N, C-alpha and C positions, 0 to 999 in steps of 0.2 A: 284513765283518760276521760275527759268530759265529753259529753255527747255533742256532736256538731263541730268539733274542732278537728281540723285535718293535719296531717303531718307534712304537707307540702308547704314550701316557702316561695313566695312570689319573687321573681327575679326582674321586676320592672325597673328599668334604669333611667326612667324619665323621658322627657321629650328629646327627640334626636333631630339633627340636621345633617342629612347625608350620612357619612360614615362616623362622624364625631358627635358626641353629646354636646348639647348647648352649654351645659355647665362646665365642661372640661376646659374650655377656654378661660373661664374665670379662675379655676384652680391653678392652671398653668401660669396665668399672669400674676397671681398672688405669690407663687412660689419663686418667681424670678427675683433675684436681688435687685434692689433699687440702686440708682447711682448714689455716690457718696455726697449727698446733699444735706448739709447740717444747718441750713438757714432756719428751719423751724426750731431746732434745739437752741440755736443762738438767740433767736427772738424770745423764746421762753425764758432763757437765762437772763436776758436783759430786763424782761418784765419782772422777774423775781427780784433782781437786784434793785430795781426802781421801787418796788413795793416794800422791800426791806428798808431802803433808805427813808421812804416816807414814814414807815412805822417807827424807826428810830427817832426821826425828827419830831414826830408827833408825841412820842413818849417823853422826850426831853422837854418839849414845850408844855405839856400837861403837868409834868413834875414841877417845873418852875412856877406855873400858875397855881398849882396846889400849895407850894411853899409860901407864895405871896398871899394867898387867901388865908392860910393858917396864921401867918403873921398879923394880917389885918383883923382877923377874928379874935385874936388874943388881945386886941386893944392897943397895939403899938402904932406909932405914927412914923417911925423911921424904918420902913420895910424895904426900901429900894436897895438894890445891891450897889455897893460902893466899889467902883472900879479903880484900881491903883493907877496913880499917875505914871506916865511913861517918861 
């Protein structure tokens, strides 16, 4: 055993207010189940779907622009997409 080290353990429980610890209210309120509120989860899902849709749109748009640029850089003049008549 090292010199100056004691075998006793401090039992200090922190600041108290009356009979209860100040922190005990925090732990009790954290352990209580919250009401079934899924508004945050739905908002997160909507944001994720919007970001996914924007990403897909951007990828398709950039792919089309890349194909057009490749066509023009190869020296061709008829690079527009021909849409079939309806």
